[in-house]
N, C-alpha and C positions, 0 to 999 in steps of 0.2 A: 370286768377288766381282763383283757387278754395279756398274759404275762410276756409272751414273745413280743407283742407290740409295745408293751411298756419298756422292755429292755431296749428296743430300738429307739424309743423316745429319749431314753436316758443316755444313749450313745454307748451302750454296753454290748460288746461282742463276746459271746461265749467261745472259748477256745477249747482245746483238748483238756479233758478232765485230768487233774493231777493223779499220778499213779502212787499207790502206797509205797512208803519207804522201808517197810518191814513185813513181817509175817502177820498181816491182817488185811481186811478188805476196807474199802473206803466208805461203804454204806451197807447197813443191814436193815431190812424191814421186818417188823413183827407186828402183826395186825395192821392197824392203820398208822403206825408210827415208823418214821425213818430216822435211824441214828447214824449220823455222819461221824467218822473218825476225825481226829484233829486235822485241821486244814491249815496249810502254811501259805504265805504270800508269794507264791510262784507267779512269774510272768514270763512268757516265752521260755519256759523250762528252767528258769533261774530264780533264785530268791531275789526279791527287790532290793534287799540290803541285809546286813548282819549287824549284830551288836546288841547292847542293852539300851533301853529307853532311859534317857536322863544322863547317859554317858556319850555314846557315839551316835545315837539315834534320837531325833527330836520328837516331841509330842506330835507335831503335825505329820512327820514321816510315819510314825507308828499308826496314826489314824488312817493314813493312806494305805498302809499295809492291811489294816483291819477291813477296809473297803475291798481291797484286792482279794482278801480271803473270802468275802461274801460272793464275789464274782466266781471264784473257784468252787465254792460250795454249790452255787447254782449250776455250774457245769457238771458237778457230781450228780446233782439231782436229775438233770436232764438226761444223763447217760443211764441212770438207774430207773427212772419212771417214764421217760419219754416226753410226756405232756406236762409241762410245768403248771398248767391250769388245774392239775389234780391236787396241788398243794392247797390245803385249807387253813393251815396255821403254822407259824413258826412258834414252837412251844417253848424252847429253852436254848440259850446260848451260854456256853462256858468259855470264857476267854482267859488266856494266860499271857502275861506280859513279862518278858525278861527285863528286869528293872534294876537301875542303880539303887544303892542302899538308901538313898534319900529321895527316891521318886515315889510319889503317892497318888498320881493321877491315872491309875489303871482304868477307872470308870470312863474317863475322858477318851482314852484310847479306844475302848470298846464302843463308845458312841459312834465312831466311824462305821462300825459294822451295823449297829442297831439302826442308825439313821438310814443307811442304804437298804436294809431289809424292809423298812417302812416305805421307802421310795418305790421299791419294786413291787411289794405285795400289798401295800395299803394297810388297812386294819389287821389283815391276816399276818402282817409282818411284826406286829407288836408281840413281845415275848418276855418271859422271865429270864434273868441273867445273873451270872457271877463274873466278876472281874478280879483275877488273882495275880498278884505280883510274885514272880519266881526268880531264882538266881540265873538259871540257864534253860534254854530250850533246844530241841534237836536242830542240828546244823547251824547253831548260833543265830537262829531266827529271832527277831524281836517279839513276834506275836504268833500265837497258835490259838485256833478256836475250834471247838466242836459244837455240833448242832443237833437238835431234835425237831423234826417237822412232822406235822399230821398231814396225811394224804387221804384223798377220797379213793376208795378201791373200785 
């Protein structure tokens, strides 16, 4: 399966890769592993929304943000390795959800990201995962996700 063709089939257009917000890089490769820094749900240079899930952000909105984060992560991959067909596996996804005190559906939020990774990469998109509820995230974003991918050298 050609990943660029798959993205077109899904109607996904990769845009400019999000720039780091601090003193770090967006992607580091060691051996055949790519470690992506935390990715936020930017679209057209702005966060899709702000707030905590279960307060001002709905579960469906947070799932949409998780999907946008995957699109942004794929943009980071494209910039760093060029050919997305070099991706052999999404190894791990760590998701952080800014949550109201009584919100317990963090795994459902992260399903937005996990499902899209499978849609894009097929079996290679299946991964290990953590879904963690937190009080606050940078820029008041509702969701942040970091990734580990395996790449063919």
